[in-house]
C-alpha positions in Angstrom: 0.0 0.0 0.0 1.3 3.5 -1.0 0.3 6.6 1.0 -0.5 9.6 -1.2 0.6 13.1 -0.3 1.0 16.5 -1.9 4.4 16.9 -0.2 6.7 14.8 1.9 9.3 16.5 4.0 12.3 14.5 5.1 13.6 16.0 8.3 11.7 17.4 11.3 14.1 20.1 12.5 13.4 23.9 12.2 13.9 23.9 8.4 11.5 21.0 7.8 8.9 22.2 10.2 9.0 25.7 8.8 8.4 24.2 5.3 5.6 22.1 6.8 3.9 25.1 8.3 3.9 26.9 4.9 2.5 23.9 3.1 -0.1 23.2 5.8 -1.3 26.8 5.6 -1.6 26.3 1.9 -4.0 23.3 2.5 -1.5 20.8 1.1 -1.6 17.2 2.4 1.8 17.1 4.0 3.8 14.5 5.8 7.0 15.1 7.8 9.3 12.1 8.4 11.5 13.0 11.4 14.7 11.1 12.1 14.9 12.9 15.5 18.6 14.0 15.2 18.6 17.8 15.0 22.1 19.3 14.9 21.7 21.4 18.0 20.3 18.5 20.2 23.3 18.7 22.4 22.5 22.3 23.5 20.0 23.3 26.1 19.8 26.9 25.1 19.8 28.7 21.7 20.7 32.3 20.9 20.5 34.6 18.0 16.8 33.7 17.5 14.8 36.9 17.8 12.0 36.5 20.3 13.3 33.1 21.5 16.7 34.0 23.1 17.7 31.3 25.6 14.9 29.0 24.7 15.7 25.2 24.7 15.9 24.1 21.1 13.8 21.0 22.0 11.0 23.4 23.1 11.1 25.3 19.9 10.6 22.0 18.0 7.7 21.0 20.3 6.0 24.3 19.5 6.7 23.9 15.8 5.3 20.4 15.7 2.1 21.6 17.4 1.7 24.5 15.0 2.2 22.4 12.0 -0.3 19.8 13.2 -2.8 22.6 13.7 -2.7 23.0 9.9 -3.3 19.4 9.3 0.3 18.3 8.8 1.1 14.8 9.8 4.4 14.1 11.6 5.9 10.7 12.1 9.2 9.3 13.5 11.0 7.4 10.9 14.0 7.0 8.6 14.0 7.1 4.8 15.9 4.5 2.8 15.3 5.7 -0.7 13.7 8.5 -2.8 12.9 7.5 -6.4 11.5 9.3 -9.4 8.1 7.8 -10.5 7.2 10.3 -13.3 4.6 12.7 -12.0 5.4 11.8 -8.4 8.2 10.8 -6.1 8.3 7.5 -4.1 9.7 7.9 -0.6 10.5 4.5 1.0 11.1 4.2 4.7 13.3 1.7 6.4 10.2 -0.1 7.9 9.0 -0.8 4.3 6.3 2.0 4.2 6.1 3.8 0.9 4.8 7.4 0.5 4.1 8.9 -2.8 4.3 12.7 -3.2 4.2 15.3 -5.9 6.9 17.2 -4.1 9.6 16.3 -1.7 11.6 18.6 0.6 15.0 17.5 1.9 15.7 19.0 5.3 17.8 16.3 6.9 20.5 18.7 8.2 24.1 18.0 8.9 26.4 16.1 11.1 29.6 17.6 12.6 32.6 15.2 12.6 34.9 16.5 15.3 38.7 16.1 15.3 39.5 12.6 16.6 40.8 13.5 20.0 40.0 11.7 23.3 37.5 13.7 25.4 36.6 16.3 22.8 33.2 15.0 21.8 32.2 14.5 25.5 31.9 18.3 25.9 30.3 19.1 22.6 27.7 21.8 23.0 28.8 22.6 26.5 32.5 23.2 27.0 33.4 22.3 23.4 31.8 24.9 21.1 31.8 25.8 17.4 29.9 29.1 16.9 30.9 32.3 18.7 27.6 33.8 17.8 25.6 31.0 19.3 27.7 30.4 22.4 30.1 33.3 22.8 28.2 35.6 25.2 27.9 32.8 27.7 31.7 32.3 28.0 32.7 35.9 27.5 35.8 37.1 29.5 36.7 33.5 30.5 39.7 31.4 29.6 39.0 30.3 26.0 40.8 28.2 23.5 40.5 27.5 19.8 41.5 24.1 18.4 42.4 24.8 14.7 41.4 22.3 12.2 42.9 24.1 9.2 44.2 27.5 8.2 40.6 28.7 7.9 40.4 28.4 11.7 42.4 31.6 12.1 39.2 33.6 11.4 37.6 31.7 14.3 40.4 32.7 16.5 39.9 36.3 15.7 36.1 36.0 16.5 36.8 34.3 19.8 39.3 37.1 20.7 36.4 39.5 20.5 34.8 37.6 23.4 37.7 37.4 25.8 41.2 38.8 26.3 42.5 35.4 27.4 42.6 33.2 24.3 44.9 30.2 23.6 45.1 29.0 20.0 46.2 25.5 19.3 47.5 25.9 15.7 49.2 22.6 14.8 46.6 21.9 12.1 47.0 25.4 10.6 50.8 25.2 10.3 53.0 26.2 8.7 51.9 29.6 9.9 53.6 32.6 8.2 54.8 35.6 10.2 52.0 37.8 9.1 49.0 35.8 10.6 51.1 34.9 13.6 52.0 38.5 14.3 48.4 39.5 13.6 47.1 37.2 16.4 49.9 38.0 18.8 49.1 41.7 18.4 45.9 41.2 20.4 47.5 38.9 23.0 46.5 35.5 21.6 48.7 32.8 22.9 49.8 30.5 20.0 50.5 26.8 20.8 52.2 24.9 17.9 52.4 21.6 19.7 49.6 19.1 18.7 46.8 18.4 21.2 46.8 14.9 22.6 43.5 15.0 24.6 40.9 17.1 26.2 40.0 16.2 29.8 36.8 17.4 31.4 37.4 19.3 34.6 34.4 20.4 36.7 32.8 23.1 34.6 35.8 23.5 32.4 38.4 21.4 30.5 42.2 20.7 30.5 43.8 20.6 27.1 46.9 18.3 27.1 49.5 18.6 24.2 51.8 15.9 22.9 54.6 17.3 25.0 52.5 16.9 28.1 51.8 20.6 28.7 48.4 21.2 30.3 46.2 24.2 29.6 43.3 24.9 32.0 40.4 26.5 30.0 36.8 27.2 30.6 35.8 26.3 27.0 37.3 25.6 23.7 36.0 26.4 20.2 36.7 24.2 17.2 35.2 23.4 13.8 33.9 20.0 12.9 33.9 18.6 9.3 30.4 19.0 7.9 28.9 15.8 6.7 25.7 15.9 4.7 24.4 12.3 4.3 22.0 12.1 1.3 22.7 8.5 0.4 18.9 7.8 0.3 18.6 10.3 -2.6 21.7 9.1 -4.4 19.7 7.8 -7.4 18.4 11.3 -8.2 21.9 12.7 -9.0 21.1 16.0 -7.4 23.6 18.9 -8.1 25.9 19.6 -5.2 28.4 22.4 -4.7 32.1 22.1 -4.0 31.8 23.8 -0.7 32.7 21.9 2.5 30.3 19.0 3.0 29.1 19.2 -0.7 25.8 20.9 0.1 22.9 20.7 -2.3 22.6 23.4 -4.8 19.2 25.2 -4.5 17.8 28.6 -5.6 16.0 31.1 -3.3 12.9 29.0 -3.5 14.7 25.9 -2.4 14.4 24.3 -5.8 17.1 21.8 -6.6 18.2 20.4 -10.0 15.2 18.0 -9.9 11.9 19.6 -10.6 10.1 17.9 -7.7 12.8 18.1 -5.1 13.3 21.1 -2.9 15.8 21.5 0.0 16.2 23.6 3.1 18.4 24.2 6.1 21.9 22.9 6.5 21.7 20.5 3.5 22.0 23.7 1.4 23.8 26.0 3.9 26.1 24.0 6.3 26.8 27.0 8.4 23.3 28.4 8.7 22.0 29.0 12.2 18.5 28.5 13.5 16.8 31.6 12.0 18.5 31.2 8.6 17.4 27.5 8.5 13.9 28.5 9.4 13.9 31.1 6.6 15.1 28.6 4.0 12.4 26.2 5.2 9.7 28.7 4.7 10.9 29.5 1.3 11.1 25.8 0.3 7.6 25.2 1.6 6.3 28.2 -0.4 8.4 27.1 -3.4 7.0 23.6 -3.4 3.5 24.9 -3.1 4.0 27.3 -6.0 5.2 24.4 -8.1 2.1 22.4 -7.2 -0.2 25.3 -7.8 1.2 25.8 -11.3 0.9 22.0 -12.0 -2.7 22.0 -10.8 -3.6 24.7 -13.3 -1.6 23.0 -16.1 -3.6 19.8 -15.5 -6.9 21.7 -15.4 -6.2 23.4 -18.7 -5.2 20.1 -20.2 -8.4 18.5 -19.1 -10.5 21.4 -20.5 -8.6 21.3 -23.8 -9.0 17.5 -24.1 -12.7 17.7 -23.3 -13.4 20.2 -26.1 
């Protein structure tokens, strides 16, 4: 048995629920398949979200699900195994064998952050191990902060963190060789540069101890780093969707969320790996509206064709 929908949204985070709200308000039969793994699930507070500063991200999702259901959207927990093209519809197969047919599909499955492979680092993710100065910076301002570089691009992160505190230690082994110019630039604002590789990160009460290969210990309150963005779209591999050459190979989509496939839209971190909550919400709203606009045009095209055929 195949369930019929106007739209199926794969992913129930802020992007997927924002798309669902737009489609529900447009009176579209909409299903959200939620894998239950939002990127910010490790955090208990979110910031930079106007009107919701400090709110638990889980509470925002609870509110979003309730709002979407109020417009008739159905939301289920599940995992998608494949998405296949079936002509004038898409077939979305779940791991449990259920098949959903939809005229439009929105991909909003988000992203996974692969952290540097260091003992203890992942244990503090979202608490004492942080990635976004805008999301977490205010809460650790003026404290002893570190930055674990993952590449030369991390030097920009060091500069952002220095805005938060005068006490910043940068572990730059992964950014080496570091020329005199960037080294002098960081040193000019008192950033301590540690060239020795980091061996482990040890939780310490409400802070951490960073231990280098030489055995030197650095007592910090928090450390910032950048994970490798991983966008897992294997379930849609048969569609050959266009992807960019940016980190994580995000999907290419226009302002409406339209991808290279006429029935596939995308929103959130699958298109913008570094988007925060409000940006992801915005792309979700646009993808929902974009999918509805496509369906509206198709409805009229079909109506015209029927009238013409009946003459």
